[in-house]
C-alpha positions as CSV (number, residue, x, y, z in Angstrom):
1,M,103.7,108.6,89.9
2,P,107.0,108.9,87.7
3,K,108.2,105.4,86.1
4,P,110.3,103.6,88.1
5,E,113.8,103.8,86.6
6,I,117.0,100.8,86.5
7,T,120.3,101.0,86.3
8,T,122.5,98.6,84.0
9,E,123.5,96.9,87.4
10,E,120.3,96.5,88.6
11,L,118.8,95.1,85.5
12,T,122.0,92.6,84.9
13,A,121.4,91.7,88.9
14,L,117.3,90.8,87.4
15,D,118.3,89.3,85.3
16,R,120.0,87.0,86.0
17,A,117.7,86.4,89.3
18,L,115.3,85.8,86.6
19,L,117.5,83.3,85.7
20,D,118.4,81.4,88.4
21,A,114.6,81.1,89.5
22,L,113.2,79.7,85.5
23,N,115.9,77.5,86.4
24,P,114.9,74.7,88.3
25,L,111.5,75.5,86.7
26,A,112.6,74.6,83.5
27,T,113.8,71.7,84.0
28,A,111.6,70.9,85.9
29,L,108.9,70.9,82.8
30,R,111.4,69.4,80.5
31,A,111.8,66.4,82.3
32,R,108.9,65.8,82.7
33,E,108.2,66.4,78.9
34,T,111.4,64.6,77.6
35,G,111.2,62.1,80.4
36,L,114.9,62.2,80.3
37,P,116.9,62.5,83.8
38,A,118.2,65.0,85.2
39,D,122.2,64.5,83.7
40,L,120.5,64.0,80.5
41,M,118.6,67.4,80.5
42,W,119.1,69.8,78.0
43,A,120.5,67.1,75.7
44,G,118.8,66.8,72.6
45,D,117.7,69.3,69.1
46,P,118.8,73.0,70.1
47,A,115.9,74.6,69.0
48,D,113.8,71.9,71.2
49,V,115.8,73.0,74.7
50,A,115.0,76.5,73.6
51,L,110.8,75.9,73.8
52,S,111.3,74.2,76.8
53,V,112.7,77.8,78.4
54,L,110.1,79.2,75.8
55,S,107.6,77.8,77.1
56,T,109.2,78.2,80.8
57,W,109.2,81.7,80.8
58,K,104.9,81.2,79.7
59,V,104.7,79.8,83.2
60,V,106.6,82.6,84.8
61,D,104.2,85.1,82.3
62,E,101.0,84.3,83.6
63,E,102.6,83.9,87.3
64,V,103.4,87.7,87.0
65,K,100.5,88.4,85.4
66,R,98.5,87.0,88.5
67,L,100.5,89.2,91.3
68,T,100.5,92.1,89.2
69,A,96.3,91.9,89.7
70,I,97.2,90.9,92.9
71,A,99.5,94.1,94.0
72,A,97.0,96.4,91.7
73,Q,93.4,94.9,93.9
74,T,96.3,95.5,96.8
75,A,96.6,99.0,95.9
76,G,92.6,99.8,95.1
77,S,91.5,98.6,98.8
78,Y,94.0,100.7,100.4
79,G,91.9,103.1,97.8
80,A,93.8,104.2,94.7
81,S,92.3,105.0,92.5
82,Y,92.9,103.3,88.3
83,E,94.6,106.7,88.0
84,R,97.0,105.8,90.1
85,L,97.4,102.1,89.0
86,G,97.6,103.4,85.9
87,A,100.4,106.4,86.8
88,A,102.4,103.1,88.3
89,W,102.2,100.6,85.3
90,G,102.4,103.7,82.7
91,I,98.8,103.5,81.5
92,T,96.0,105.2,81.0
93,R,92.9,105.7,84.1
94,Q,90.7,103.8,81.4
95,G,93.7,101.6,80.7
96,A,94.4,100.6,84.2
97,R,90.0,100.6,84.4
98,K,89.6,97.6,81.7
99,K,93.5,95.6,82.7
100,W,91.8,96.0,85.9
101,P,88.8,96.4,86.7
102,D,87.7,95.1,90.1
103,A,90.9,97.2,91.8
104,V,88.9,100.1,92.8
105,E,85.9,100.2,94.2
106,R,83.3,101.5,92.8
107,P,80.5,103.6,94.1
108,A,77.0,102.0,94.6
109,A,75.0,103.8,91.8
110,S,72.0,104.3,94.5
111,G,74.8,106.1,96.7
112,A,76.5,103.8,99.7
113,G,74.0,105.2,103.2
114,A,71.0,103.5,104.6
115,S,68.0,103.1,103.1
116,G,64.7,100.9,103.3
117,L,62.2,98.5,102.3
118,E,59.3,97.6,102.4
119,L,57.5,94.6,101.3
120,F,55.0,92.9,102.3
121,G,53.1,95.4,105.1
122,G,56.9,94.4,106.5
123,T,60.2,97.1,106.8
124,A,64.4,95.9,106.2
125,E,66.6,98.8,106.6
126,L,70.0,97.9,104.1
127,F,73.6,99.1,105.9
128,R,76.6,99.7,104.8
129,E,79.0,97.4,107.5
130,A,81.4,100.1,108.1
131,S,84.3,97.4,109.2
132,S,84.0,95.6,106.3
133,A,82.7,97.0,103.6
134,G,79.8,94.4,102.9
135,W,76.7,95.2,103.2
136,R,73.5,93.7,105.5
137,W,70.3,94.0,106.7
138,T,67.5,94.2,109.2
139,G,64.0,93.8,109.0
140,R,60.8,93.5,110.7
141,G,58.3,91.3,108.9
142,A,54.9,92.2,109.0
143,D,54.2,89.2,111.2
144,G,56.0,90.8,113.6
145,T,59.1,89.2,113.6
146,L,62.5,90.3,113.6
147,G,65.2,89.0,111.0
148,G,68.6,90.1,109.8
149,A,71.9,88.4,108.5
150,A,74.1,90.0,111.8
151,A,76.5,86.3,112.6
152,A,76.1,85.5,108.8
153,P,79.1,87.3,106.7
154,A,78.7,90.6,105.3
155,L,76.5,90.5,101.8
156,A,79.3,91.9,99.0
157,T,76.9,94.3,97.6
158,K,73.2,96.4,98.3
159,E,71.4,94.5,95.4
160,E,72.1,91.4,97.2
161,A,71.5,92.9,100.9
162,A,67.7,93.6,99.7
163,A,67.9,90.2,98.3
164,H,67.7,88.0,101.7
165,A,65.6,91.2,103.4
166,G,62.9,91.6,100.4
167,A,63.6,87.3,100.6
168,F,62.4,87.1,104.3
169,L,59.6,89.7,103.7
170,K,58.1,87.4,101.6
171,E,58.1,84.1,104.8
172,H,56.9,86.9,106.9
173,A,53.8,88.6,105.2
174,A,51.2,88.9,107.0
175,G,48.8,85.5,106.7
Protein backbone atom coordinates (compact mmCIF):
# COMPACT_ATOMS: atom_id res chain seq x y z
CA MET A 1 0.00 0.00 0.00
CA PRO A 2 1.61 3.26 -1.09
CA LYS A 3 1.93 6.07 1.40
CA PRO A 4 -1.07 8.36 1.03
CA GLU A 5 -0.32 11.72 -0.53
CA ILE A 6 -1.82 14.77 1.13
CA THR A 7 -2.17 18.09 -0.64
CA THR A 8 -1.25 21.45 0.89
CA GLU A 9 -4.95 22.32 1.07
CA GLU A 10 -5.75 19.05 2.85
CA LEU A 11 -2.88 19.59 5.28
CA THR A 12 -4.09 23.12 6.03
CA ALA A 13 -7.64 21.83 6.61
CA LEU A 14 -6.30 19.06 8.85
CA ASP A 15 -4.24 21.53 10.89
CA ARG A 16 -7.30 23.76 11.34
CA ALA A 17 -9.51 20.82 12.37
CA LEU A 18 -6.93 19.56 14.86
CA LEU A 19 -6.45 23.01 16.37
CA ASP A 20 -10.23 23.50 16.57
CA ALA A 21 -10.53 20.14 18.36
CA LEU A 22 -7.57 20.86 20.63
CA ASN A 23 -8.68 24.30 21.83
CA PRO A 24 -11.61 23.21 24.08
CA LEU A 25 -9.50 20.46 25.64
CA ALA A 26 -6.54 22.79 26.17
CA THR A 27 -8.85 25.39 27.70
CA ALA A 28 -10.41 22.84 30.08
CA LEU A 29 -7.03 21.44 31.15
CA ARG A 30 -5.56 24.91 31.66
CA ALA A 31 -8.61 26.00 33.67
CA ARG A 32 -8.20 23.02 36.01
CA GLU A 33 -4.46 23.63 36.26
CA THR A 34 -4.64 27.36 36.98
CA GLY A 35 -8.09 27.83 38.51
CA LEU A 36 -8.58 30.88 36.29
CA PRO A 37 -12.00 31.78 34.88
CA ALA A 38 -12.52 31.13 31.16
CA ASP A 39 -12.04 34.79 30.11
CA LEU A 40 -8.58 34.84 31.77
CA MET A 41 -7.59 31.35 30.75
CA TRP A 42 -4.81 32.32 28.42
CA ALA A 43 -3.51 35.21 30.50
CA GLY A 44 -0.20 34.57 32.14
CA ASP A 45 3.38 33.78 31.33
CA PRO A 46 3.61 32.91 27.60
CA ALA A 47 5.87 29.94 28.38
CA ASP A 48 3.26 28.55 30.81
CA VAL A 49 0.52 29.00 28.21
CA ALA A 50 2.63 27.28 25.55
CA LEU A 51 3.43 24.44 27.96
CA SER A 52 -0.30 23.99 28.60
CA VAL A 53 -0.82 23.58 24.87
CA LEU A 54 2.11 21.15 24.68
CA SER A 55 0.74 19.00 27.51
CA THR A 56 -2.64 18.94 25.77
CA TRP A 57 -0.99 17.69 22.58
CA LYS A 58 0.49 14.89 24.69
CA VAL A 59 -3.04 13.85 25.71
CA VAL A 60 -4.09 13.91 22.06
CA ASP A 61 -0.98 11.95 21.04
CA GLU A 62 -1.78 9.19 23.55
CA GLU A 63 -5.37 9.00 22.30
CA VAL A 64 -4.20 8.81 18.67
CA LYS A 65 -1.87 5.94 19.62
CA ARG A 66 -4.77 4.11 21.30
CA LEU A 67 -7.04 4.62 18.29
CA THR A 68 -4.21 3.56 15.96
CA ALA A 69 -3.81 0.30 17.88
CA ILE A 70 -7.56 -0.30 17.59
CA ALA A 71 -7.40 0.28 13.82
CA ALA A 72 -4.46 -2.15 13.51
CA GLN A 73 -6.31 -4.75 15.62
CA THR A 74 -9.41 -4.32 13.46
CA ALA A 75 -7.42 -4.73 10.24
CA GLY A 76 -5.74 -7.82 11.70
CA SER A 77 -9.10 -9.29 12.72
CA TYR A 78 -10.18 -8.99 9.08
CA GLY A 79 -7.10 -10.89 7.93
CA ALA A 80 -4.49 -8.19 7.32
CA SER A 81 -0.96 -9.48 7.82
CA TYR A 82 1.85 -7.69 9.64
CA GLU A 83 3.36 -7.04 6.23
CA ARG A 84 0.23 -5.14 5.16
CA LEU A 85 -0.05 -3.31 8.49
CA GLY A 86 3.58 -2.24 8.17
CA ALA A 87 3.08 -1.08 4.59
CA ALA A 88 0.07 1.00 5.62
CA TRP A 89 2.09 2.61 8.44
CA GLY A 90 5.30 2.97 6.41
CA ILE A 91 7.32 0.50 8.49
CA THR A 92 8.56 -3.05 8.06
CA ARG A 93 6.63 -6.20 8.87
CA GLN A 94 8.84 -6.65 11.93
CA GLY A 95 8.21 -3.06 12.98
CA ALA A 96 4.45 -3.60 12.72
CA ARG A 97 4.70 -6.80 14.79
CA LYS A 98 6.63 -4.90 17.47
CA LYS A 99 4.28 -1.89 17.41
CA TRP A 100 1.05 -3.95 17.52
CA PRO A 101 2.03 -7.39 18.87
CA ASP A 102 -1.54 -8.66 19.24
CA ALA A 103 -3.02 -7.26 16.04
CA VAL A 104 -2.62 -10.41 13.95
CA GLU A 105 -3.63 -13.80 15.25
CA ARG A 106 -0.81 -16.27 14.88
CA PRO A 107 -1.59 -19.89 14.11
CA ALA A 108 -1.32 -22.14 17.16
CA ALA A 109 1.96 -24.01 17.28
CA SER A 110 0.19 -27.30 17.89
CA GLY A 111 -2.20 -26.81 14.98
CA ALA A 112 -5.57 -25.18 14.63
CA GLY A 113 -7.68 -28.31 14.24
CA ALA A 114 -9.47 -30.39 16.81
CA SER A 115 -7.42 -32.63 19.06
CA GLY A 116 -8.03 -35.20 21.72
CA LEU A 117 -6.98 -35.47 25.32
CA GLU A 118 -6.85 -38.63 27.46
CA LEU A 119 -6.35 -38.19 31.19
CA PHE A 120 -7.44 -39.94 34.39
CA GLY A 121 -9.21 -42.66 32.38
CA GLY A 122 -11.44 -40.19 30.52
CA THR A 123 -11.29 -38.45 27.16
CA ALA A 124 -11.95 -34.94 25.90
CA GLU A 125 -11.93 -33.27 22.53
CA LEU A 126 -10.72 -29.70 22.03
CA PHE A 127 -12.02 -27.81 19.04
CA ARG A 128 -11.93 -24.33 17.59
CA GLU A 129 -15.32 -22.69 17.26
CA ALA A 130 -15.60 -20.99 13.87
CA SER A 131 -18.20 -18.41 14.90
CA SER A 132 -16.14 -16.89 17.73
CA ALA A 133 -12.61 -18.08 16.85
CA GLY A 134 -12.45 -19.33 20.44
CA TRP A 135 -11.84 -22.81 21.83
CA ARG A 136 -14.28 -25.24 23.43
CA TRP A 137 -14.11 -28.78 24.77
CA THR A 138 -16.36 -31.77 25.33
CA GLY A 139 -15.47 -34.78 27.39
CA ARG A 140 -16.47 -37.99 29.11
CA GLY A 141 -14.97 -38.68 32.49
CA ALA A 142 -13.86 -42.16 33.51
CA ASP A 143 -17.01 -42.31 35.68
CA GLY A 144 -19.17 -41.80 32.56
CA THR A 145 -20.06 -38.16 33.27
CA LEU A 146 -20.37 -35.99 30.16
CA GLY A 147 -19.03 -32.47 30.28
CA GLY A 148 -18.22 -29.45 28.18
CA ALA A 149 -18.53 -25.73 28.16
CA ALA A 150 -21.14 -25.28 25.42
CA ALA A 151 -23.08 -22.57 27.28
CA ALA A 152 -20.01 -20.74 28.62
CA PRO A 153 -18.09 -18.19 26.53
CA ALA A 154 -15.48 -19.69 24.22
CA LEU A 155 -11.97 -19.84 25.69
CA ALA A 156 -9.19 -17.71 24.24
CA THR A 157 -6.59 -20.42 23.62
CA LYS A 158 -6.36 -24.13 22.97
CA GLU A 159 -4.22 -24.44 26.09
CA GLU A 160 -6.94 -22.84 28.23
CA ALA A 161 -9.53 -25.26 26.82
CA ALA A 162 -7.16 -28.16 27.58
CA ALA A 163 -6.77 -26.95 31.17
CA HIS A 164 -10.54 -26.82 31.69
CA ALA A 165 -10.99 -30.24 30.10
CA GLY A 166 -8.16 -31.67 32.21
CA ALA A 167 -9.71 -30.34 35.41
CA PHE A 168 -13.04 -31.95 34.43
CA LEU A 169 -11.36 -35.28 33.67
CA LYS A 170 -9.51 -35.20 37.00
CA GLU A 171 -12.75 -34.47 38.86
CA HIS A 172 -14.46 -37.41 37.13
CA ALA A 173 -11.65 -39.95 37.34
CA ALA A 174 -12.51 -43.56 38.11
CA GLY A 175 -12.92 -44.01 41.86
